[in-house]
RONU-927863 format. One line per 2 residues: their letters; for each residue x, y, z of N, C-alpha, C, CB. Coordinates in steps of 0.001 Angstrom, whole numbers, padded with zeros to 6 digits, always signed. Glycine has a CB too. Layout:
residues N
A = X,Y,Z,X,Y,Z,X,Y,Z,X,Y,Z; ...
***
This chain:
residues 81
MK = -022856,-034512,+018545,-021877,-033432,+018461,-020723,-033834,+019345,-022481,-032041,+018892; -019523,-033548,+018862,-018282,-033892,+019601,-018160,-033096,+020919,-017036,-033617,+018708
RG = -017485,-033744,+021870,-017297,-033028,+023127,-016400,-031779,+022928,-016679,-033974,+024186; -016827,-030691,+023579,-016061,-029447,+023516,-016584,-028553,+022357,-014536,-029760,+023327
IM = -017593,-029054,+021578,-018101,-028318,+020432,-019525,-027990,+020765,-017981,-029127,+019087; -019939,-026704,+020511,-021283,-026304,+020812,-021812,-025524,+019505,-021318,-025381,+022177
SR = -023121,-025532,+019416,-023713,-024806,+018312,-024412,-023541,+018768,-024679,-025684,+017579; -024265,-022541,+018006,-024960,-021190,+018314,-025469,-020700,+016999,-023956,-020063,+018998
GG = -026735,-020690,+016816,-027384,-020099,+015624,-026918,-020871,+014408,-027050,-018563,+015473; -026689,-022192,+014490,-026229,-022974,+013389,-024755,-022911,+013180,-026900,-022562,+012188
EN = -024014,-022101,+013916,-022557,-022014,+013836,-021972,-022841,+014967,-022066,-020532,+013911; -021006,-023640,+014599,-020283,-024480,+015565,-019089,-023759,+016083,-019858,-025802,+014946
MN = -018876,-023825,+017352,-017630,-023209,+017959,-017212,-024182,+019063,-017889,-021678,+018563; -015858,-024208,+019252,-015403,-025046,+020393,-015609,-024326,+021667,-013932,-025437,+020262
LI = -015370,-025108,+022775,-015630,-024494,+024069,-014765,-023295,+024399,-015460,-025497,+025117; -013534,-023334,+023942,-012597,-022177,+024219,-013032,-021005,+023445,-011118,-022507,+023862
EK = -013548,-021139,+022183,-014047,-019990,+021438,-015237,-019460,+022148,-014392,-020347,+019989; -016116,-020265,+022671,-017325,-019828,+023397,-016910,-019083,+024644,-018240,-021036,+023765
VF = -015961,-019550,+025421,-015546,-018856,+026638,-015014,-017463,+026263,-014459,-019682,+027410; -014131,-017380,+025215,-013573,-016088,+024819,-014696,-015174,+024360,-012514,-016257,+023699
EE = -015657,-015644,+023610,-016713,-014847,+023150,-017589,-014314,+024315,-017523,-015635,+022180; -017887,-015141,+025223,-018661,-014689,+026359,-017881,-013663,+027250,-019079,-015905,+027191
MS = -016551,-013912,+027424,-015737,-012888,+028168,-015724,-011591,+027516,-014330,-013322,+028335; -015659,-011561,+026085,-015529,-010325,+025404,-016829,-009551,+025365,-015032,-010560,+024043
TD = -017969,-010173,+025640,-019221,-009562,+025591,-019884,-009325,+027023,-020092,-010408,+024725; -019105,-009629,+028040,-019552,-009583,+029420,-019550,-008057,+029822,-018591,-010489,+030385
AD = -020696,-007592,+030351,-020759,-006202,+030724,-020122,-005868,+032083,-022169,-005781,+030729; -019786,-006844,+032854,-019160,-006598,+034177,-017719,-006027,+033975,-019114,-007952,+035036
GN = -017278,-005284,+034881,-015921,-004705,+034848,-014846,-005745,+034966,-015752,-003699,+035951; -013815,-005663,+034118,-012724,-006599,+034107,-011951,-006552,+035347,-011846,-006363,+032979
EK = -011787,-005401,+036019,-010997,-005331,+037292,-011697,-006161,+038368,-010829,-003828,+037786; -012995,-006031,+038415,-013723,-006800,+039447,-013661,-008297,+039199,-015182,-006359,+039505
QA = -013794,-008636,+038032,-013657,-010098,+037573,-012278,-010601,+037895,-013916,-010262,+036003; -011227,-009850,+037552,-009874,-010293,+037801,-009609,-010494,+039269,-008899,-009317,+037240
AI = -010136,-009638,+040082,-009972,-009714,+041548,-010670,-010980,+042023,-010563,-008433,+042275; -011776,-011253,+041549,-012514,-012489,+041942,-011709,-013728,+041582,-013912,-012550,+041247
VE = -011206,-013789,+040366,-010403,-014949,+039931,-009162,-015104,+040783,-010002,-014810,+038457; -008464,-014005,+041004,-007218,-014062,+041842,-007527,-014474,+043264,-006498,-012687,+041858
DE = -008596,-013856,+043887,-008941,-014239,+045199,-009352,-015703,+045387,-009992,-013389,+045640; -010193,-016213,+044446,-010503,-017696,+044534,-009352,-018510,+044410,-011450,-018134,+043510
YM = -008397,-018105,+043488,-007169,-018983,+043290,-006338,-018940,+044613,-006249,-018463,+042005; -006116,-017770,+045180,-005253,-017672,+046379,-005958,-018398,+047552,-004956,-016143,+046751
DA = -007253,-018483,+047612,-007953,-019170,+048677,-008105,-020633,+048447,-009267,-018581,+048870; -007723,-021108,+047322,-007920,-022521,+046919,-006809,-023360,+047597,-007878,-022687,+045313
TK = -007119,-024691,+047720,-006120,-025610,+048209,-005032,-025793,+047114,-006779,-026979,+048602; -003930,-026411,+047449,-002852,-026648,+046406,-003407,-027550,+045323,-001541,-027313,+047044
DQ = -004251,-028551,+045580,-004793,-029425,+044576,-005715,-028642,+043675,-005519,-030601,+045210; -006572,-027779,+044316,-007444,-026929,+043480,-006691,-025962,+042603,-008384,-026157,+044344
QK = -005638,-025404,+043120,-004769,-024499,+042314,-004158,-025210,+041117,-003641,-023918,+043185; -003771,-026448,+041355,-003193,-027265,+040245,-004248,-027466,+039157,-002682,-028671,+040772
AI = -005497,-027733,+039567,-006542,-027987,+038563,-006838,-026649,+037824,-007867,-028578,+039251; -006876,-025540,+038536,-007132,-024247,+037903,-005984,-023961,+036966,-007297,-023103,+038959
DR = -004734,-024175,+037361,-003604,-023922,+036528,-003687,-024743,+035188,-002321,-024258,+037307; -004122,-026030,+035316,-004291,-026860,+034087,-005286,-026235,+033132,-004759,-028289,+034448
VF = -006401,-025703,+033701,-007408,-025135,+032843,-006865,-023895,+032142,-008660,-024800,+033643; -006161,-023030,+032952,-005633,-021830,+032306,-004618,-022125,+031294,-005063,-020917,+033287
IA = -003786,-023205,+031469,-002820,-023641,+030502,-003489,-024061,+029142,-002020,-024805,+031095; -004610,-024751,+029338,-005443,-025159,+028238,-006039,-023972,+027482,-006535,-026048,+028741
LC = -006413,-022936,+028218,-007049,-021775,+027625,-006044,-020823,+026939,-007819,-021028,+028692; -004894,-020593,+027607,-004027,-019545,+027134,-002555,-019911,+027029,-004165,-018399,+028007
GW = -002190,-021098,+027528,-000779,-021541,+027506,+000021,-021208,+028725,-000100,-020960,+026353; -000599,-020531,+029722,+000058,-020049,+030881,-000793,-020488,+032106,+000249,-018495,+030806
SL = -000054,-020863,+033208,-000833,-021123,+034420,-001329,-019854,+035068,-000014,-021900,+035409; -002324,-019947,+035841,-002810,-018669,+036474,-001736,-018211,+037475,-004243,-018870,+037223
RT = -001019,-019079,+038072,+000047,-018715,+039029,+001062,-017827,+038267,+000761,-020027,+039649; +001493,-018289,+037055,+002449,-017461,+036295,+001813,-016134,+035858,+002959,-018233,+035053
LI = +000587,-016137,+035487,-000070,-014850,+035125,-000133,-013898,+036260,-001461,-015082,+034622; -000478,-014378,+037463,-000570,-013516,+038651,+000823,-012989,+038960,-001166,-014293,+039888
KG = +001820,-013835,+038919,+003194,-013412,+039230,+003637,-012302,+038206,+004189,-014671,+039181; +003383,-012540,+036968,+003715,-011527,+035958,+003014,-010239,+036087,+003449,-012037,+034651
HK = +001769,-010327,+036521,+000962,-009044,+036619,+001458,-008203,+037771,-000578,-009341,+036818; +001899,-008976,+038858,+002368,-008240,+040080,+003844,-007797,+039969,+002200,-009141,+041345
AT = +004557,-008316,+039062,+006029,-008067,+038949,+006252,-006782,+038138,+006776,-009301,+038253; +007499,-006407,+038072,+007877,-005270,+037262,+007909,-005619,+035782,+009219,-004745,+037701
ES = +008160,-004684,+034981,+008242,-004876,+033479,+009341,-005861,+033126,+008516,-003507,+032740; +010348,-006037,+034018,+011457,-006887,+033695,+011169,-008347,+034054,+012695,-006402,+034404
YN = +009960,-008653,+034411,+009543,-010038,+034810,+009787,-010993,+033639,+008006,-010081,+035242; +010399,-012152,+033961,+010630,-013168,+032932,+010108,-014463,+033510,+012162,-013279,+032517
PY = +009000,-015019,+032967,+008438,-016241,+033512,+009323,-017454,+033388,+007165,-016521,+032861; +010372,-017348,+032524,+011205,-018551,+032278,+012428,-018636,+033276,+011728,-018529,+030783
K = +012542,-017647,+034171,+013572,-017676,+035183,+013314,-018779,+036199,+013663,-016334,+035874
***
């Protein structure tokens, strides 16, 4: 099987599809999970933050730093500034 592809019940899905599926079916509260992600990121070293940002860019096209800034900013936030 190719790297990044997994099988579930005979159905193949890539790793990103699997992550999103697991996130959508997780019973834990989103607010608690979001706080954990943000806290871990803010406590990480600069090199760790860069690695986390690369993963988030691969997952959704945005770095976690940009998502955090946008979440904390007003509605007029523009990540391209």
